[in-house]
C-alpha positions in Angstrom: 83.9 265.3 -46.7 86.4 263.2 -48.5 90.0 263.4 -47.2 93.2 263.5 -49.2 93.8 259.8 -48.7 90.2 258.8 -49.6 89.8 256.9 -52.9 88.2 258.5 -55.9 84.8 256.8 -56.5 83.4 256.5 -60.0 80.3 254.6 -61.3 80.4 252.1 -64.0 78.2 249.4 -65.4 79.0 245.9 -66.8 77.2 242.9 -68.1 77.3 241.4 -64.6 76.3 244.4 -62.5 76.6 248.1 -61.6 79.4 249.2 -59.4 81.5 252.0 -58.0 85.2 251.9 -58.7 87.7 252.8 -56.0 90.8 254.4 -57.4 94.0 255.4 -55.6 97.0 257.0 -57.2 95.5 256.2 -60.6 95.1 252.4 -59.9 91.9 250.5 -59.4 92.0 249.1 -55.9 88.4 247.8 -55.3 84.9 247.9 -56.6 81.7 248.4 -54.5 78.4 246.8 -55.3 75.5 249.1 -56.4 73.6 249.8 -53.1 70.3 249.2 -54.8 71.1 245.7 -56.0 69.3 243.1 -53.8 71.5 240.2 -55.1 74.8 241.5 -56.4 76.9 239.2 -58.6 80.2 238.2 -57.3 81.8 238.3 -60.8 82.5 242.0 -60.9 85.1 242.1 -58.1 87.4 240.1 -60.4 88.1 243.2 -62.5 90.4 244.5 -59.8 93.2 242.0 -60.5 92.4 241.6 -64.2 92.5 245.2 -65.3 96.3 245.6 -65.2 97.2 241.9 -65.1 100.3 240.9 -67.0 98.1 239.4 -69.7 96.9 242.9 -70.7 98.0 243.7 -74.3 99.9 246.8 -73.6 101.2 247.7 -77.1 100.3 247.0 -80.7 101.7 243.6 -81.6 102.5 241.7 -84.8 103.3 238.0 -85.0 107.0 237.7 -85.9 106.5 235.5 -88.9 103.9 237.8 -90.3 106.0 240.9 -89.8 108.8 239.2 -91.7 106.9 237.5 -94.6 103.4 239.1 -94.6 100.4 237.0 -95.6 102.6 234.6 -97.7 104.3 233.3 -94.6 103.7 230.2 -92.5 100.2 230.5 -91.0 100.7 227.6 -88.7 102.8 229.9 -86.6 99.6 231.4 -85.2 99.3 230.4 -81.6 103.0 229.5 -81.1 105.2 232.2 -82.6 106.4 235.2 -80.6 105.1 238.7 -81.2 106.9 242.0 -81.9 105.8 245.3 -80.5 105.3 248.0 -83.2 104.2 251.7 -83.0 100.5 252.4 -83.5 100.9 254.1 -86.9 102.8 251.1 -88.2 100.3 248.7 -86.9 97.4 250.6 -88.4 99.2 251.0 -91.7 99.8 247.3 -91.8 96.2 246.4 -90.9 94.9 248.9 -93.5 97.2 247.5 -96.2 96.0 244.0 -95.6 92.3 245.0 -95.7 92.9 247.0 -98.9 94.8 244.1 -100.5 92.1 241.6 -99.8 89.4 244.0 -101.1 91.4 244.6 -104.2 92.3 241.0 -104.9 89.2 239.1 -103.7 86.6 241.7 -102.8 84.8 242.5 -99.6 83.0 239.2 -99.5 86.4 237.7 -98.6 86.5 239.6 -95.3 84.8 238.2 -92.2 84.3 240.9 -89.6 83.3 239.1 -86.4 82.2 240.7 -83.1 80.6 238.1 -81.0 80.8 238.5 -77.3 79.8 240.8 -74.5 82.2 243.5 -75.4 81.0 246.5 -73.5 78.0 247.6 -71.5 78.4 251.1 -72.8 76.1 252.3 -75.5 78.7 254.1 -77.6 81.7 251.8 -77.0 79.9 248.8 -78.4 82.5 246.8 -80.3 80.1 245.3 -82.9 78.6 248.7 -83.8 82.1 250.3 -84.2 83.4 247.4 -86.3 80.4 247.1 -88.6 80.2 250.9 -89.1 83.8 251.0 -90.3 83.5 248.0 -92.7 80.2 249.1 -94.0 81.7 252.4 -95.0 84.3 250.6 -97.1 81.7 248.4 -98.9 80.9 245.8 -96.3 81.9 242.4 -94.9 80.7 238.9 -94.3 79.0 238.8 -90.9 77.6 236.2 -88.5 73.9 235.3 -88.1 72.5 234.9 -84.6 74.3 233.9 -81.4 75.8 230.8 -79.8 73.4 231.4 -76.9 70.2 230.5 -78.6 70.8 230.0 -82.4 68.7 226.7 -82.6 65.6 228.0 -80.9 65.9 231.4 -82.5 65.7 229.7 -85.9 62.7 227.5 -84.8 60.4 230.0 -83.1 59.6 232.2 -86.2 58.0 229.1 -87.7 56.1 228.2 -84.5 55.0 231.5 -82.8 56.6 234.3 -84.7 59.9 236.3 -84.3 62.0 235.1 -81.4 62.5 238.7 -80.2 58.8 238.9 -79.4 59.3 236.1 -76.9 62.3 237.7 -75.2 60.9 241.3 -75.1 57.3 240.3 -74.4 58.1 237.7 -71.7 55.5 237.4 -68.9 57.0 239.6 -66.1 58.3 238.2 -62.9 55.6 240.0 -60.8 52.9 238.3 -62.8 54.5 234.9 -62.3 55.0 235.6 -58.6 51.3 236.5 -58.2 49.6 234.0 -60.5 51.7 230.9 -61.2 51.1 227.9 -58.9 53.6 225.6 -60.6 56.8 226.5 -62.5 58.4 223.7 -64.5 61.9 224.7 -65.3 63.5 222.9 -68.3 67.2 223.4 -67.8 66.5 225.0 -64.4 66.7 228.7 -63.5 70.3 229.0 -62.4 71.2 231.9 -60.2 74.7 232.0 -61.7 73.4 232.6 -65.2 71.1 235.3 -64.0 74.1 237.3 -62.8 74.3 238.8 -66.3 72.4 240.8 -68.9 73.9 241.9 -72.2 74.4 245.6 -72.1 74.4 246.0 -68.3 72.6 245.1 -65.1 71.2 247.3 -62.4 69.3 245.1 -60.0 69.6 241.3 -60.0 65.9 240.5 -59.6 65.3 236.8 -60.4 66.0 235.4 -57.0 63.7 237.8 -55.1 60.8 237.2 -57.5 61.2 233.4 -57.3 61.3 233.5 -53.5 58.1 235.7 -53.5 56.4 233.1 -55.7 57.5 230.3 -53.4 56.3 232.3 -50.3 52.9 232.6 -51.9 52.8 228.8 -52.3 54.0 228.3 -55.9 55.8 224.9 -56.5 58.8 224.4 -58.6 60.2 221.5 -60.7 63.8 221.5 -61.8 64.3 219.4 -64.9 68.1 219.3 -65.2 71.0 216.9 -64.7 72.3 219.5 -62.1 70.4 220.0 -58.8 71.8 223.5 -58.3 70.2 224.8 -61.5 67.4 225.7 -59.0 68.2 227.9 -56.0 67.9 226.1 -52.7 65.1 228.3 -51.3 62.6 227.0 -53.9 62.7 223.5 -52.5 62.2 222.4 -56.1 61.4 218.8 -57.0 64.5 217.6 -58.9 63.9 215.5 -62.0 67.2 214.6 -63.6 66.7 213.0 -67.1 69.6 211.8 -69.2 71.1 214.9 -70.9 69.7 215.3 -74.3 66.5 213.5 -73.6 64.3 216.5 -72.7 62.2 216.2 -75.9 61.3 212.6 -75.0 60.2 213.7 -71.6 58.0 216.4 -73.0 56.4 214.0 -75.5 55.7 211.6 -72.6 54.0 214.4 -70.7 52.0 215.4 -73.8 50.9 211.8 -74.4 49.5 211.7 -70.9 47.5 214.9 -71.4 45.9 213.4 -74.5 45.1 210.0 -73.3 43.8 211.1 -69.9 41.6 213.9 -71.4 43.6 216.7 -69.9 44.5 218.5 -73.1 42.6 221.8 -73.7 40.9 221.0 -77.0 39.1 224.3 -77.2 42.4 226.2 -77.0 44.1 223.9 -79.5 41.2 224.3 -82.0 41.1 228.1 -81.8 44.7 229.1 -81.3 46.9 226.4 -83.0 47.5 224.9 -86.3 48.5 221.3 -87.1 47.8 219.7 -83.7 46.1 216.6 -85.2 49.3 215.8 -87.2 51.3 216.1 -84.0 48.7 214.1 -82.0 49.0 211.3 -84.5 52.7 211.2 -83.8 52.2 211.2 -80.0 49.7 208.4 -80.0 51.7 206.3 -82.4 49.2 206.4 -85.3 51.9 207.8 -87.5 54.7 205.4 -86.8 53.3 202.6 -84.6 55.1 203.8 -81.5 53.1 205.6 -78.8 55.2 208.3 -77.1 53.8 207.4 -73.7 55.3 207.7 -70.3 56.8 204.2 -70.4 58.4 204.9 -73.7 59.8 208.2 -72.4 61.0 206.5 -69.2 63.2 204.1 -71.1 64.9 207.0 -72.9 65.1 209.5 -70.1 65.8 207.3 -67.1 62.9 209.0 -65.3 60.2 206.9 -63.7 57.0 206.6 -65.8 54.9 207.3 -62.7 56.9 210.5 -62.2 56.2 211.6 -65.7 52.4 210.9 -65.5 52.2 212.6 -62.1 53.9 215.7 -63.4 51.5 215.9 -66.4 48.5 215.8 -64.1 49.9 218.4 -61.8 50.6 220.7 -64.8 47.0 220.3 -66.0 45.7 221.0 -62.5 47.7 224.2 -61.9 48.4 227.6 -63.4 51.6 226.3 -64.9 54.5 228.3 -66.3 57.0 226.3 -68.4 60.4 227.9 -68.6 63.0 226.9 -71.2 66.7 227.5 -70.6 68.8 228.4 -73.6 71.2 225.6 -72.5 68.9 222.7 -73.5 68.9 223.8 -77.2 72.7 223.9 -77.4 72.7 220.2 -78.3 72.1 217.8 -81.1 68.6 218.6 -82.5 68.3 221.5 -80.2 65.4 222.8 -82.2 63.1 220.0 -80.7 62.9 220.6 -77.0 61.8 224.3 -77.3 59.2 223.4 -80.0 57.9 220.5 -77.8 57.7 222.7 -74.8 55.5 225.2 -76.7 53.3 222.4 -77.9 52.9 221.2 -74.4 52.0 224.7 -73.2 49.4 224.9 -75.9 47.9 221.5 -74.9 47.6 222.9 -71.3 45.7 225.9 -72.9 47.3 228.5 -70.7 49.3 230.5 -73.2 48.3 234.2 -72.8 47.1 233.8 -69.2 48.8 235.5 -66.3 51.4 233.1 -64.8 50.7 230.4 -67.4 52.1 229.4 -70.8 55.8 229.4 -71.5 58.9 231.6 -71.5 62.3 231.1 -73.1 65.4 232.4 -71.5 64.3 233.1 -67.9 67.4 232.9 -65.8 69.6 232.8 -68.9 69.9 236.5 -68.5 68.8 238.6 -65.5 66.7 241.0 -67.6 64.2 238.6 -69.1 61.0 239.0 -67.2 62.0 242.3 -65.6 59.0 244.6 -65.3 60.5 247.4 -67.4 59.1 250.1 -69.6 59.6 249.1 -73.2 61.9 251.8 -74.6 64.0 251.8 -77.7 67.4 253.3 -76.8 69.5 254.9 -79.6 72.6 253.1 -80.9 75.6 254.0 -83.1 74.4 253.7 -86.7 76.1 250.8 -88.4 75.3 251.9 -92.0 74.3 249.5 -94.8 76.3 246.4 -95.5 76.9 246.0 -99.2 77.9 242.3 -98.8 74.8 240.1 -98.6 76.7 236.9 -97.6 76.5 235.9 -93.9 77.1 232.6 -92.1 75.5 231.0 -89.0 77.5 232.1 -86.1 78.5 228.6 -85.0 79.7 227.6 -88.4 82.8 229.8 -88.6 85.3 226.9 -88.6 83.3 225.2 -91.4 83.5 228.4 -93.4 87.2 228.8 -93.0 88.0 225.1 -93.6 85.6 224.5 -96.5 85.3 227.6 -98.7 82.8 226.9 -101.5 81.2 224.0 -99.7 77.4 223.8 -99.9 75.2 223.7 -96.7 71.6 224.0 -95.7 70.3 226.6 -93.3 66.7 227.4 -92.4 65.2 226.4 -95.8 68.0 227.9 -97.9 70.7 226.3 -99.9 73.9 228.2 -99.2 77.6 228.2 -100.0 80.4 229.1 -97.6 82.4 232.2 -98.9 86.1 232.1 -99.5 87.3 234.1 -96.4 90.8 235.5 -96.7 90.8 238.0 -93.9 89.3 237.7 -90.4 88.9 240.8 -88.2 87.7 240.1 -84.6 86.8 242.5 -81.9 84.8 242.4 -78.7 84.7 238.6 -78.5 86.7 235.5 -78.1 85.7 232.6 -80.4 88.2 230.4 -78.5 85.8 230.6 -75.7 82.5 230.2 -77.6 83.4 227.7 -80.2 83.5 223.9 -80.0 86.3 221.4 -80.9 89.1 223.9 -80.4 91.7 221.7 -82.1 89.5 222.0 -85.2 89.2 225.8 -84.7 93.0 226.1 -84.5 93.3 224.4 -87.9 90.6 226.7 -89.2 92.5 229.8 -87.9 95.5 228.6 -89.9 93.5 229.1 -93.2 92.9 232.8 -93.7 95.7 234.9 -95.1 95.4 237.5 -92.3 93.9 237.6 -88.8 93.5 241.0 -87.1 92.2 241.3 -83.5 91.3 244.2 -81.2 91.8 242.7 -77.7 92.2 243.7 -74.1 94.0 240.6 -72.8 96.2 237.9 -74.4 93.3 235.5 -75.0 93.7 232.5 -77.2 92.1 234.5 -80.0 94.8 237.2 -79.7 97.5 234.6 -79.6 96.2 233.1 -82.9 96.2 236.5 -84.7 98.7 238.2 -86.9 98.1 241.8 -85.8 96.8 242.5 -82.2 95.6 246.0 -81.4 95.2 246.7 -77.7 91.8 247.8 -76.6 90.5 249.6 -73.5 88.1 248.3 -70.9 84.9 250.0 -69.8 86.8 251.6 -66.9 89.2 253.4 -69.2 86.7 255.6 -71.1 83.4 257.5 -70.8 80.1 256.0 -71.8 76.4 255.5 -70.8 74.8 252.2 -70.0 71.4 252.1 -71.6 70.1 248.6 -72.2 66.9 246.6 -72.9 65.3 244.7 -70.0 66.9 247.0 -67.4 65.4 250.2 -66.0 68.7 251.6 -64.7 70.7 254.1 -66.8 74.3 254.6 -65.6 76.7 257.3 -66.4 79.9 255.3 -66.9 82.8 257.5 -65.9 86.4 257.0 -66.8 88.0 255.6 -63.7 91.6 255.2 -64.8 93.8 256.1 -67.7 94.1 253.5 -70.5 96.5 250.7 -69.5 99.7 250.8 -71.6 99.0 252.1 -75.1 95.5 250.7 -75.4 92.8 252.6 -77.3 89.1 252.4 -77.6 87.6 250.5 -80.5 86.3 253.8 -81.8 89.8 255.3 -81.9 91.2 252.2 -83.6 88.6 252.2 -86.3 88.8 255.9 -86.7 92.5 255.4 -87.4 91.7 252.8 -90.0 89.0 255.0 -91.5 91.5 257.8 -92.0 93.6 255.5 -94.0 90.7 254.7 -96.3 89.6 258.3 -96.7 86.3 257.8 -94.7 87.3 259.3 -91.4 84.8 262.2 -91.7 82.0 259.8 -92.6 83.0 257.5 -89.7 83.0 260.2 -87.0 80.4 262.5 -88.6 82.7 265.3 -87.2 82.1 264.2 -83.6 84.6 263.4 -80.9 83.9 260.5 -78.5 82.4 262.9 -76.0 80.2 264.5 -78.6 79.0 261.1 -79.8 78.0 260.2 -76.2 76.1 263.5 -75.8 74.5 263.0 -79.3 73.2 259.5 -78.3 72.0 260.8 -74.9 70.1 263.7 -76.6 68.5 261.2 -78.9 67.4 259.2 -75.8 66.0 262.3 -74.2 64.0 263.1 -77.3 62.6 259.5 -77.5 61.7 259.7 -73.8 59.8 263.0 -74.3 57.9 261.3 -77.2 57.1 258.4 -74.8 55.8 260.8 -72.1 58.6 261.1 -69.6 61.7 263.1 -69.0 65.4 262.3 -68.8 67.9 264.8 -67.4 70.7 266.5 -69.2 74.0 264.6 -69.6 75.6 266.9 -67.0 72.8 266.1 -64.6 72.9 262.4 -65.3 76.6 262.4 -64.5 76.0 264.4 -61.3 73.3 261.9 -60.2 75.4 259.0 -61.6 72.3 257.0 -62.5 68.6 257.3 -63.2 65.7 254.8 -63.5 63.1 254.7 -66.2 59.5 255.0 -65.0 57.7 251.8 -64.3 55.9 250.0 -67.0 52.2 250.9 -67.3 51.2 247.3 -67.6 52.7 244.0 -66.6 53.5 242.0 -69.7 51.9 238.6 -70.3 53.3 236.8 -73.3 50.7 236.6 -76.1 47.8 237.9 -74.1 46.6 240.1 -77.0 46.6 237.1 -79.2 44.6 235.1 -76.7 42.1 237.9 -76.3 41.6 238.3 -80.1 43.4 235.8 -82.3 41.9 237.2 -85.5 42.6 240.9 -84.6 46.1 240.2 -83.1 47.4 237.2 -85.0 50.8 235.8 -84.5 53.4 236.5 -87.2 53.4 232.9 -88.5 52.0 231.7 -91.9 48.7 230.7 -90.2 48.6 233.5 -87.7 48.4 230.8 -85.0 50.8 228.7 -83.0 52.1 226.2 -85.5 52.4 222.8 -83.7 52.9 221.4 -87.2 54.7 223.7 -89.6 54.0 223.2 -93.3 56.9 225.5 -94.0 59.5 223.5 -92.0 58.1 220.2 -93.4 58.6 221.5 -96.9 62.4 221.9 -96.2 62.6 218.1 -96.2 65.1 217.9 -93.3 65.3 214.5 -91.7 67.0 216.1 -88.7 64.1 218.6 -88.2 60.7 217.4 -89.3 57.5 219.5 -89.4 56.6 218.9 -85.8 58.4 218.3 -82.5 59.9 214.8 -82.5 62.4 212.6 -80.7 65.5 212.3 -82.7 68.3 210.4 -81.0 71.4 212.6 -80.4 74.6 211.5 -81.9 76.3 211.6 -78.5 74.3 210.8 -75.4 74.3 208.1 -72.7 72.0 205.9 -74.9 74.5 205.9 -77.8 76.9 203.1 -78.7 79.8 205.5 -78.1 78.9 205.5 -74.4 80.6 202.1 -74.1 84.0 203.9 -74.7 83.1 207.3 -73.2 80.5 206.5 -70.5 80.1 210.0 -69.0 78.1 212.9 -70.4 79.8 216.3 -70.2 77.8 219.4 -69.3 79.9 222.5 -70.2 77.6 225.1 -68.7 78.2 228.7 -67.9 80.5 229.5 -64.9 79.5 231.3 -61.7 82.8 233.1 -61.2 83.1 235.0 -64.5 81.1 235.8 -67.7 82.1 233.2 -70.3 85.9 233.7 -70.4 85.9 237.3 -69.2 87.9 238.0 -66.0 89.4 234.5 -65.9 92.7 236.1 -64.7 90.7 237.9 -61.9 90.7 237.0 -58.3 87.2 235.7 -58.2 87.7 233.1 -61.0 91.2 232.2 -59.8 89.9 231.4 -56.3 87.6 228.8 -57.7 90.4 226.8 -59.3 91.6 223.5 -57.9 95.4 223.3 -58.1 95.2 225.9 -60.8 92.7 224.0 -62.9 89.0 224.6 -63.7 86.9 222.6 -61.3 84.9 219.6 -62.5 82.0 218.1 -60.6 81.4 214.3 -60.7 78.9 212.1 -58.8 80.3 210.0 -55.9 79.5 206.7 -57.6 81.4 207.7 -60.7 84.2 209.2 -58.7 84.6 206.0 -56.6 84.6 203.8 -59.8 87.6 205.9 -61.0 89.5 206.2 -57.7 88.8 210.0 -57.6 88.5 212.1 -54.5 87.8 215.8 -53.9 90.9 217.9 -54.7 92.4 215.5 -57.2 93.3 216.4 -60.7 91.6 214.4 -63.5 92.2 214.0 -67.2 89.0 214.3 -69.2 89.2 213.0 -72.8 87.5 211.7 -75.9 88.4 211.3 -79.5 88.6 215.1 -80.1 90.9 216.1 -77.3 91.7 216.1 -73.6 92.0 218.5 -70.7 92.9 218.5 -67.0 90.5 219.6 -64.3 90.3 219.8 -60.5 87.8 217.3 -59.0 84.8 218.1 -56.9 82.8 215.0 -55.8 79.1 215.8 -55.2 75.7 214.3 -55.6 74.5 217.6 -57.1 75.0 216.1 -60.5 73.2 212.9 -61.6 75.2 209.7 -62.0 76.8 209.5 -65.5 77.3 213.2 -65.8 80.3 215.4 -65.2 80.0 219.2 -65.2 82.9 221.4 -66.3 82.1 225.1 -66.9 83.2 226.9 -70.0 85.6 229.9 -69.9 88.9 228.6 -68.6 91.4 230.1 -71.0 92.6 227.6 -73.6 96.1 226.5 -72.6 97.3 223.5 -74.7 100.4 221.7 -73.5 101.6 221.8 -77.1 99.9 222.7 -80.4 96.8 220.5 -80.7 97.7 218.9 -77.3 95.9 218.5 -74.0 94.6 221.7 -72.4 96.3 221.8 -69.0 93.9 224.5 -67.7 90.5 222.9 -68.2 88.7 224.3 -71.3 85.9 221.9 -72.1 85.7 223.0 -75.7 88.7 220.8 -76.6 86.1 218.0 -76.0 82.9 219.3 -77.5 81.8 218.6 -81.1 81.7 221.2 -83.8 78.5 220.3 -85.6 75.2 222.1 -86.2 72.1 221.3 -84.2 70.3 220.6 -87.5 70.0 221.9 -91.0 67.3 224.3 -89.7 69.2 226.2 -87.0 72.9 225.2 -87.5 73.4 226.1 -83.8 76.2 224.8 -81.6 75.8 221.2 -80.1 78.1 221.6 -77.1 75.9 219.7 -74.7 76.0 216.5 -76.8 79.4 215.3 -75.7 80.6 212.0 -74.2 83.8 211.7 -72.3 85.8 209.4 -70.0 87.6 210.6 -66.9 90.7 209.2 -65.2 92.9 210.4 -62.3 96.0 212.3 -63.4 99.0 210.8 -61.5 101.8 212.4 -63.5 103.6 215.7 -62.8 101.2 218.7 -63.2 102.2 220.9 -66.1 102.2 224.5 -65.2 99.2 226.7 -66.3 100.6 229.3 -68.7 97.3 230.7 -69.9 97.9 233.9 -67.9 101.5 234.4 -69.1 101.9 236.7 -72.1 103.2 235.1 -75.2 106.9 235.5 -76.0 107.7 239.0 -77.1 110.7 239.1 -79.5 113.0 242.0 -80.3 112.6 243.4 -83.8 115.1 242.1 -86.4 
């Protein structure tokens, strides 16, 4: 029986795991890992320090210059001016007046409503749903297309195998891989740190246990990555470390070996694919006079030709699963490696077989490959958007800087809209986006920037109006998500910090000012909305042949699991069994190794079949003479993107207060660097400071600096003293097809920092001024 001094324990779910919160005297004091999780993520414990950190936005805030002069004032004050606290009603009146003004003067297609990020694991308190529902009730908004995570490959796959979602939701399950695969070739690795997370919530972290089961059965693994630790140590994976950005050349060299040594499955290619002969002519050199053989690939990748030929033979001799990390397509011409990997899997002839073929995103999120029951959970209806204009998610700076400019996207000729107001909630573009100095200039362009935010992130600091939002621990909800069987009753653990409100409450207040409050709420309170969504889930469950408990019983039990899937998924097994009766959703109904549709676009940066196109920045470029190190800005292991950077877990990983950078011993010695130093990383776009880790876990010529350190420039457009790599990365589209981010095509130089260390101020609130 709990004593008077025992903490109150409440369950909650996050994108990085399921936990129980310990609360004493109204304050969060600790979190406990979910007992059923075999491999809990360390990220979640950082919430303890972060939840009431001084960087919490405690009251509605307005930039001082904006409060004085409105939208006609100096917009370059964003990011450097102090803020003024105002009452909620005044803040909402001011935000509503700006939205109404822009609608009246320029129309709704001048409003960009962005919600990109991992805002909440709760089903009701999903920031994007709340934001879009409000704006769609007042005639719509410009929105973003796709995600920074996989925009390039998401645009490519519909032309090759059909909708990208089919690959994610229909991925061959881990139990099938563990039982049947004898060789797993991991392009970009299968990093345990990335598998800590799943959008919408995580119950059990499963990837590690399934990989170790496969290894125990005798499956072998190959890690193709510039970073050795992209494969867990227990796999004893062979490490092949090509030059970053050269994965496509390596895949073409493997494919050439299969053709010339008679190892390609011609029967599979004839029956299940379209356009292979066009691609084969490119591989053999008939099309351009250059065979894409192993020797050619070796010169580009810096991988021995014998290693390439041996791997091709092993892949043909085994039941081979090719896994493709989302990371390898976040680079110049990122459409190519995924397409080439699918072509290689088709040449092996194992697509649709248990443990064979390919998968995209294993390890990029925990849930992909989980053996879960396919079930469509209900969501908050977003209503119809009357504005048809949308922009590729990674082109937001282009749109703000160049309104009216023409651009190509996935076969369409488009024009950037003239955006006058930006409203952001549930995300932080100053984490996701590249070339932050350019993004700062872009954020100076719109007339008004409004942000719902929990902490004083760089996005909040570059806003005019900041409305404080609650965390998942400060409200009731239910975690119901794809790819995870666990449903969690998320209970309110603490009262909202300061004057923070849920996104629903914020948009309800705005809806009232536009006369659409009743339509926005449909007459329901937040609790009634949660019960409404849960009753919908129960009805769908009954239609699917199983039962879910009442909301009261769910809360009493805290969490329930969906029943097991009746079958273990194998990607495209129905297509393999009957290609005429179950065709793919491509123009030909088959795997399009050559796409007539893509070829018709006439893009020189994305032809009609997989091809090697030299990146603009890589170790083989002329620019490497000035900037001889390739920067890998991968995902961190101590936080999710930039979330919880002020938390104890993330702070403990810093070196002298800076984000850690890993460099190979040879490169460190050449620059006089040792473990624990602080280094300056720089190129033509910017510079940042980082703590030094010297390790042979990265290949020579590569430095690794994770994303997510909060942007902290020493002065406007100056060096980031905290270590955000996106002051260095290039803001350019992968190609005219996908227009995804090219973060991993970045060259830099590194030097020891011998000057005084500037203090890190990212976790200090901005100046708060008294009202005039």
